[in-house]
N, C-alpha and C positions, 0 to 999 in steps of 0.2 A: 504494500500500500504506500502511495506517495506520502512523503512527510509534509508537515505544515508549510514549510517554505516552498515546496514544489507546488502545492495547491494554490498558494498565493500568487503564482505567476500567471494564472488565468486558465480557463477551461481548455482553450485550444492547445496551449503549450503543455498543460498537464497531461492531455491525451497523448501527445507525442512522446514526452519524457517517460510516461508510465508504460509504454509498450516496448518490449524487447525487439520487436520487428522494425521499429522506426526510431529507436533511440539515437539521436544525432550525436550523442556524446561518446558512443561506442565506435572505436576506430575501425573494427573489423566489418561493420555493416554500414558505415557512413558514406561509402562511395569514395571517389577520389578526393573530395573536398569536404572540409568541416566548417561549421559555423564560424564566422569571423574572417574567412579567407576571401581574397579577390582572385577570381579565376576565370578562365575561358570555359564556358559551359555549352554543351550541345543545345541548340535552340529548341529542338524537339522535346527536350526533357523539362521545359519550363511551361507550367500552366499559366493561363491568364489570371489576373486578379479579380475574384468575384466581387470585391468591394470597390472596384474602380468607379469613381463618381462620374468620370467622363465617358459619354456614350457615343459621341460623334467625333470622327477624325477626318480632317480635310484631306481628300485624296491627292490633290495637287501638291499640298505641303508635304505629304508623306513621300510622294515621288521625288520631290526636291531633296528631302532628307536622305532618301535611299541612294540618290546619285552622289550626295556628299559622302555617305558612308562607303560607297564603292571606291571613292577617290581617297578619302582620309581615314577610313575606319571608324569604329565607334569610339569617340573621344571620352565620353562620360559613361562609366559602367552602369548597367541597370542594377536594381536591388531586388534580391529574391530571398525567400525563406526556404529552408530545407525541410521537406516533408518526410523524407525517408531515403532509402537507398536509391541514388540516381533519380531523385524526384524533387522538383523545385516548384515554387509558386511565386509569381511576380508580385512584388510589393509596389515598386514604382518604375516607370520607364517604358510603359506600354507603347508609346509612340516610337521610341527607339527600337523596341522589339519588332514591331510591325514593319518598320522601314528596313530593318536588318534582314528580315525574311524576304521582303520585296527585292532587296539588293542581292539575294541569293546566298547570304552568309549561312554557314552551318553551325558556327559557334559565336558566342557573344560574351564580352567581359561582364562579369557580375560580382557584386558585393553580396556575400552570403551572411544572413543574420537570422536570429531567432525572433519570432513575433507571434503572439496569439491573435485570434480573430479581431478583437477590439483594437489591438495595436495596428493590425493590417489596415483596418478602415481609417484609423487616425493618420497613419503615415500616407495613405493614398490621398486623403482629403488635404493634408498639409502640402503635399507635392502639387496637388491640383491648384491650390490657392496661389502658389508661387509661379504659376505659368504667366508669362508676360502678356499674352493676348486675352486673358480672362476679363470678362466684363463685370461691372459692379454687382449685378444681380447674382451671377454665378459665384462670386466671392461671398456674398451675403448668405446664399444657400449653403455653401460649404461651412461657413462659420456656424450656421444654425444646426447643421448635421453634427458638427463636433460637439455642440452643446447637448443635442437631443440623443444622439446615438453613442457618443463616447462619454456621456455624463460629465462634461467639463463645464466650469463656470466661465463667464466672460473674461475674468482675470486670467484663468488658466489658458484659454484660447489665445489671448493677447501674448502671453509668454511663449507659447508654442510656435506662433506664426511670426513673432518678432514685431508686433504692432502695438501701439498704445491701446489701452482699454477704451478710450474715447473713440478711436478710429474703428475698432471692432463694433462698438455700439452704434456708430453712425451707419455702418454697412447694414447691421441688423434692422435698423429703423426703415430701411428701404423696403423690406418685406411687408411693412404695414401699408404701403401705398397701394392704390387700386391696380388690378392686373394690367389695365391699359398703360399705366405709367411704367410699370415694371417691364412690359414688352418694349416700350419706347427706349428704355435704358439698354435693354439687352440688344436691341437692333441698332443701337448707335444713333438714334434720332435726337436724344438728349443726353447730357452728361450727368455725372453724379452731383455736380454743383447745382444744376437745374433741379434735380430731384430733391436735394436737401432743402431748396427754397419751397418746393411744393409740399413737403412734409409739414411745414408750419401752417398750412391751410387745413382746417378741420373739415370743411365741407367738400365731399367727393365731387359733386357737380362743378364746383368752382375750380377744383384741381384739374378736372378733365377739360374744362373750358380754357384754362390757362395753358394746359399742355398743348392744345391745338394751336393756340396763339404763338407759343414758343417755336413750334415746328414750322408753321406757315411763315412767320416773320423772321425766322432764323435769329431769335433773340439771344443775346449774351446772357451769361449767368447774372451779371450785375443788373441788367434790365429785368430779368426774371425775379430777382430778389426784391426790386423796387415794387413791381406789380403785386408780388406775393404779400408784401407788407401792407399795401393799400387794401388788398382783398381781406387780409386778416383784420385790419382796423375796421373795415366796413362790417364784417361779420360780428365783431365785438360790439359795435354800436347797435346793430340790429338785435343782438342778444339782450342788450340792456333795455331795449325798447319793448321786447316781447315779455309777455306775462306781467304787464303793468296793471296791477290790481288796485284800484282805488279803495280807500278805507270803507266806504259805504257798500262796496261789493262784498266785502268779507263777511259781514253779518248775514247777508242774504244767502251766501254760499253755505255758511254754517247751518242756517235754518233749513235749507233744502236737503242737506246731508242728513240732518236729524229726521226730517219728514220721510225720506226714502230709506233711512236706516242703512246707508252705504256711503262710501267715499265719493265725493263730488269734486272734480277739478275744473278750474276755469282758466283758460288762456285768453289774454287780451293784449293788444298793442295800444300805443298812444293814440291811434286814430279811432279807437273804439271797436275795432274788429276783433273777433275772438271766437271761442268755441267752448262748449260745456261737455265734459266727459264724466259719465256716470259708470262706476264700477259695478260689476256683478260677477259672482263666482261660478254660476252654472245656469242652466236653462230655467230651472225652477225659480231662481232669484230674479232672472230677467222677466219671467211672467208675472212675478209678484210686483215688481217695479212698474211694469206696464199697466197692471190692474189699478195701481194707485193713481196713475195718470188718467186712466179712463174714468175714475171716480170724480175727478175734478171738473 
């Protein structure tokens, strides 16, 4: 039975270390290479990473990388974990692996390490975050997955990806924006700077209205911030004007609530326009209230 320290390493690693058939610490069944080595590995012995967050690979870019690999070789080794005798699983570097296969390579340089399933996901997400061509929404989703699936706090995420906590928080806030705005960021129609200005507007319709204006007028971030501030100020003024209940209304609302024996809410603006909302918990109470009105 594995000891306490072995169990603490995680379920995936515990399974590997606990089996004599796949014990990567045993020299006689570990294959040519052991954990910690950097070696040329047969490409066909490497499984793809089931935790790879990236699902789309640009074929043109892959062909360009394949041509570069033909001429220069694989400059940066991929990272794999050893699953057993002559069996490896990719942790990071799937683009390099795909391009190497496309280039006709039979072996690829690889750094071999030990990682359990949670670490595999974490490493794959972190590598994904550091891609140069990643858009802000993809970064935000990766941050959120680190929090949700790897049980990390925002502080821990910031330490692992080398960003400030405020930077991580700013990316995560993008996921609260309407889908239309997120798509505009993903497709490059607006920048993260534009999006951060839109976040400060609480009204979704106003956000989408400003989004269209940003795209159509090719507005700068500064122009967007100015319009967002005006929209926010307008919303705050309108909010102060709504639910303006004069004192003489309050006694009448209270009397109506007592008569109906239920909660009554009144909304009214400074122009005198408004509505009366009467609460009921079920159909029977609705019928009771309606009967009271019929008696009047």
